[in-house]
C-alpha positions as CSV (number, residue, x, y, z in Angstrom):
1,M,101.1,100.3,80.2
2,R,101.6,103.3,78.4
3,G,98.5,103.0,76.4
4,I,96.1,102.5,79.5
5,L,98.1,103.3,82.6
6,K,97.3,107.2,83.4
7,I,99.2,108.7,86.6
8,F,98.1,112.4,87.4
9,G,98.8,114.4,90.9
10,G,98.2,117.5,92.3
11,N,100.4,120.1,93.5
12,S,101.7,118.6,96.8
13,N,104.7,116.4,95.7
14,P,105.6,116.9,91.9
15,A,108.9,115.5,92.6
16,L,107.7,111.7,93.9
17,L,105.4,111.9,90.9
18,Q,107.6,112.6,88.2
19,S,110.1,110.1,89.9
20,I,107.4,107.2,89.9
21,C,106.7,108.0,86.4
22,D,110.3,107.7,85.5
23,I,110.8,104.1,87.0
24,L,107.4,103.0,85.2
25,D,108.4,105.0,82.1
26,V,105.3,106.8,81.7
27,A,104.8,110.6,81.3
28,P,102.7,112.2,83.9
29,G,99.2,113.0,83.0
30,K,98.4,116.3,81.4
31,A,96.2,118.0,83.9
32,L,95.7,121.8,85.1
33,V,95.6,121.7,88.9
34,S,95.4,125.6,90.2
35,S,92.8,127.9,91.7
36,F,90.1,130.5,90.8
37,S,90.2,134.3,91.6
38,D,88.8,133.3,94.9
39,G,90.7,130.8,95.9
40,E,88.4,127.6,94.9
41,V,90.4,124.7,93.6
42,R,90.3,124.1,89.5
43,V,90.8,121.1,87.8
44,E,91.0,120.2,83.8
45,I,91.9,117.0,82.6
46,H,93.8,117.8,79.4
47,E,94.0,114.1,77.9
48,N,91.5,111.2,77.3
49,V,91.1,109.2,80.3
50,R,87.9,106.9,79.4
51,G,88.2,103.6,79.8
52,K,91.9,104.1,81.4
53,D,93.2,102.7,84.6
54,V,94.0,106.1,86.5
55,Y,96.2,106.5,89.5
56,L,96.2,110.0,91.5
57,L,99.0,110.7,93.7
58,Q,98.2,113.4,96.2
59,S,100.0,113.8,99.5
60,T,97.6,115.3,102.2
61,C,100.0,117.4,103.9
62,H,100.5,121.2,104.4
63,P,98.5,123.1,103.3
64,I,96.6,120.1,103.6
65,N,93.1,121.5,103.4
66,R,94.0,122.4,99.9
67,N,95.7,119.4,99.2
68,V,92.4,117.3,100.5
69,V,90.2,119.3,98.0
70,E,92.6,119.1,95.3
71,L,92.5,115.0,95.7
72,L,88.7,115.3,96.0
73,V,88.0,117.3,92.6
74,L,90.7,115.4,90.7
75,I,88.9,112.1,92.1
76,D,85.6,113.8,90.8
77,A,87.1,115.3,87.4
78,V,88.4,111.6,86.1
79,K,85.1,110.0,87.5
80,R,83.2,112.3,85.3
81,A,85.5,111.9,82.4
82,S,84.6,107.8,82.4
83,A,87.9,106.3,83.7
84,S,87.7,102.8,84.4
85,R,89.1,102.4,87.6
86,I,90.3,105.2,89.9
87,N,93.1,104.3,92.2
88,V,94.1,107.0,94.8
89,V,97.9,107.0,96.0
90,I,98.1,108.9,99.5
91,P,101.9,108.6,100.3
92,Y,101.2,110.8,103.3
93,Y,97.7,110.4,104.8
94,G,96.4,113.9,106.5
95,Y,94.4,113.7,109.4
96,G,95.0,110.3,110.3
97,R,96.2,110.9,114.0
98,K,92.4,111.2,115.1
99,D,91.6,107.4,114.8
100,Q,89.3,106.9,117.8
101,K,87.3,108.7,120.0
102,D,89.6,109.1,122.9
103,R,87.6,111.8,124.9
104,P,84.0,113.0,124.7
105,R,82.8,115.4,121.6
106,V,85.9,114.7,119.5
107,P,85.7,114.0,115.8
108,I,87.3,110.8,114.1
109,T,89.0,112.9,111.3
110,A,90.8,109.5,109.8
111,K,87.1,108.1,109.0
112,L,85.7,111.3,107.9
113,I,88.8,111.6,105.2
114,A,88.0,107.8,104.4
115,D,84.4,108.7,103.7
116,L,84.9,111.8,101.6
117,L,87.4,109.7,99.3
118,S,85.0,106.8,99.0
119,V,82.3,109.1,98.1
120,A,84.4,111.2,95.6
121,G,84.7,108.0,93.5
122,A,87.9,106.6,94.6
123,Q,88.1,102.6,93.9
124,R,91.0,101.8,95.7
125,V,93.5,103.7,98.2
126,I,97.6,102.8,98.4
127,A,99.2,104.6,101.5
128,V,102.4,104.3,103.2
129,D,102.7,104.0,106.8
130,L,99.1,105.0,107.8
131,H,99.3,106.4,111.7
132,A,97.1,103.5,112.7
133,N,96.3,100.0,110.9
134,Q,93.1,100.3,111.9
135,I,92.3,103.2,109.5
136,Q,92.1,100.4,106.5
137,G,88.9,99.6,108.5
138,F,87.1,102.9,107.5
139,F,86.8,102.3,104.0
140,N,84.9,99.9,102.1
141,I,87.5,99.8,99.2
142,P,90.7,98.1,98.9
143,V,93.5,99.6,100.6
144,D,97.3,98.9,100.3
145,N,99.0,100.3,103.6
146,L,102.5,100.0,102.2
147,F,105.6,100.5,104.6
148,A,108.6,102.0,104.2
149,A,110.5,99.5,106.3
150,K,112.2,97.8,103.5
151,V,113.5,101.4,102.2
152,L,114.7,102.3,105.8
153,L,116.1,98.8,106.8
154,Q,118.4,98.8,103.8
155,D,119.7,102.2,104.7
156,L,120.3,101.6,108.0
157,Q,121.9,98.2,107.3
158,E,124.2,100.0,105.3
159,R,125.0,102.7,107.7
160,F,125.1,100.8,111.0
161,G,124.8,97.1,110.6
162,R,123.9,95.5,114.0
163,D,126.0,97.7,115.7
164,A,123.4,100.3,116.4
165,V,120.5,100.4,119.4
166,I,116.9,100.9,118.0
167,V,115.0,102.9,120.4
168,A,111.0,103.3,120.4
169,P,110.3,106.8,121.4
170,D,107.0,105.7,122.7
171,A,104.9,102.9,123.4
172,G,102.9,103.0,120.1
173,G,106.4,102.6,118.4
174,V,107.4,99.4,120.1
175,E,106.1,97.1,117.6
176,R,107.5,99.2,114.6
177,A,110.9,99.4,116.7
178,R,111.1,95.5,117.7
179,A,110.7,94.5,113.8
180,F,113.6,96.9,112.8
181,A,115.8,95.4,115.4
182,K,114.8,91.8,115.0
183,R,115.5,92.6,111.2
184,L,118.8,93.8,112.0
185,H,119.8,91.6,114.6
186,A,120.3,94.7,116.8
187,D,119.3,95.3,120.7
188,L,116.3,97.7,121.6
189,A,115.2,100.0,123.8
190,I,112.1,102.0,124.9
191,I,111.5,105.0,126.0
192,D,108.5,104.8,128.7
193,R,106.7,108.0,129.1
194,R,104.6,108.7,132.2
195,Y,102.0,111.3,132.7
196,G,100.9,113.5,135.3
197,V,97.9,114.2,137.1
198,E,97.2,117.3,134.5
199,Q,98.3,115.0,131.2
200,G,101.5,116.7,131.0
201,V,104.7,114.4,130.3
202,N,106.4,114.5,133.5
203,D,109.2,111.7,133.2
204,W,110.8,110.3,130.5
205,R,112.7,107.1,131.1
206,L,114.7,104.6,129.1
207,V,114.3,101.0,129.4
208,G,117.4,99.3,128.1
209,D,121.0,99.5,127.7
210,V,122.5,102.1,125.6
211,K,125.7,103.3,127.7
212,G,128.7,103.9,125.1
213,R,126.1,103.0,121.7
214,T,125.1,104.3,118.7
215,V,121.4,104.9,119.0
216,V,118.7,105.2,116.1
217,I,115.4,106.6,117.3
218,L,112.7,105.2,115.2
219,D,109.0,106.5,114.6
220,D,106.5,106.9,111.6
221,M,106.4,110.9,111.8
222,I,108.2,114.0,112.9
223,D,105.5,116.9,113.8
224,T,106.4,119.6,116.4
225,G,109.5,117.6,117.3
226,R,108.8,117.3,121.0
227,T,108.8,113.7,121.4
228,L,112.1,113.2,119.4
229,L,113.8,115.7,121.4
230,R,112.7,114.2,124.6
231,A,113.9,110.6,123.7
232,M,117.0,112.4,122.7
233,E,117.4,113.7,126.5
234,A,116.7,110.2,128.0
235,T,119.2,108.5,125.6
236,M,121.9,111.2,126.4
237,A,121.4,110.7,130.1
238,S,121.6,106.9,129.9
239,G,125.2,107.4,128.1
240,A,124.5,107.1,124.5
241,S,127.5,108.0,122.5
242,E,126.2,109.1,119.2
243,I,122.2,109.8,118.3
244,H,120.5,109.3,114.9
245,A,116.8,109.4,114.3
246,Y,114.8,107.6,111.3
247,C,111.0,108.6,110.4
248,V,109.0,107.9,107.4
249,H,106.9,111.3,107.3
250,P,108.8,114.4,107.8
251,V,105.8,117.1,108.7
252,L,108.6,119.1,110.6
253,S,105.8,121.9,111.2
254,G,106.5,125.0,113.0
255,S,110.3,125.6,114.3
256,T,110.8,121.9,114.3
257,V,113.9,122.2,112.0
258,D,115.6,124.5,114.1
259,K,115.4,122.5,116.9
260,V,116.6,119.5,114.8
261,T,119.6,121.6,113.8
262,H,120.7,122.6,117.3
263,A,119.7,119.4,118.9
264,P,122.4,116.8,119.8
265,L,121.5,115.0,116.8
266,V,124.0,113.6,114.2
267,S,121.7,113.0,111.4
268,L,117.6,112.9,111.0
269,T,117.0,110.3,108.2
270,V,113.1,110.5,106.4
271,T,111.5,109.5,102.9
272,D,110.0,111.8,100.4
273,T,106.3,111.1,101.4
274,I,106.1,114.8,102.3
275,P,108.4,117.1,100.3
276,L,110.9,119.3,102.5
277,S,110.3,123.0,102.9
278,S,113.3,125.0,101.8
279,N,114.6,125.5,105.6
280,A,114.7,121.8,106.0
281,A,116.3,120.9,102.6
282,A,119.2,123.3,103.5
283,C,119.7,121.7,107.1
284,G,122.9,119.7,107.1
285,K,121.4,117.2,109.2
286,I,118.4,115.8,106.9
287,R,118.9,113.1,105.0
288,V,116.0,111.6,102.2
289,I,115.5,108.5,100.8
290,S,112.8,108.0,98.4
291,V,109.9,105.8,98.5
292,A,108.9,106.5,94.6
293,P,110.5,102.4,93.6
294,L,108.1,101.0,96.4
295,L,105.3,103.0,94.9
296,A,106.2,102.5,91.5
297,E,106.4,98.6,91.9
298,T,103.1,98.8,93.8
299,I,101.3,100.6,90.9
300,R,102.7,98.2,88.4
301,R,101.5,95.0,90.3
302,A,98.3,96.5,90.8
303,Y,97.7,97.6,87.1
304,N,98.6,93.9,86.3
305,E,96.6,92.3,88.5
306,E,99.7,91.0,90.7
307,S,99.5,90.5,94.1
308,V,101.5,93.1,96.2
309,S,101.2,90.9,99.4
310,S,105.3,90.6,99.4
311,L,105.6,94.4,99.7
312,F,103.8,94.7,103.3
313,V,106.9,92.9,104.8
């Protein structure tokens, strides 16, 4: 593995890159990923990758446009250096929320990013919790969409067992919440969001019994925190005694960390698919669990041409 496997990364998530390399007992690939004086991305691969199985790790998070371009330039660099196989590991797939044309004259950016990666030279994509499963179909190359469920489930089991009520914050999260509740043998509740004539949310109702119970709100990402806060309000109004939240991708844009800090939330558990900002890291309510073991095992199996199917459940 040390001789043929090469793992490089951009500047988006160096801590996760190092953790994966430590688990696999390989050194991160030597590369320069910086900028020219005018801001253009500059990439130089500082070791031989000819005939190697190369893995490029980059979360396309903030600053998203720069991180996307860094990844594209990295792919082009190793392709022109004659790498045998180019595998792209994207813990957080940015631009993934626009996966369909839901109104006239709007782009499908999830498909656009897929096209860019394929044209640049990616031959395989490994992602964690894509915002929609259909994004896999936007690629004409193999895509492994891993789920952080195993990581989150283990933590939930250790902290709450079957005592907590799992809450889906909207209709889109029902399938995920139901799967978690089933594995934990826990109860399930759903937030029913109703939209007014002007497409503004005017009613949030909770379907299920949470009175006097510990509640865990489960979502795939937290960006502005609006959905989480509304879900908290609905569960509190229904008599929940304690509220926790779990999400995979801590986007946490704008003033979201301040909202979490002052909200009636005991804890927010996230993964390290996106590195926390300094103020998020300093927030005592935010806990981080790592997806490095999951990604490392996937890379190991892909490199050895072994099945990764068992990692999807």
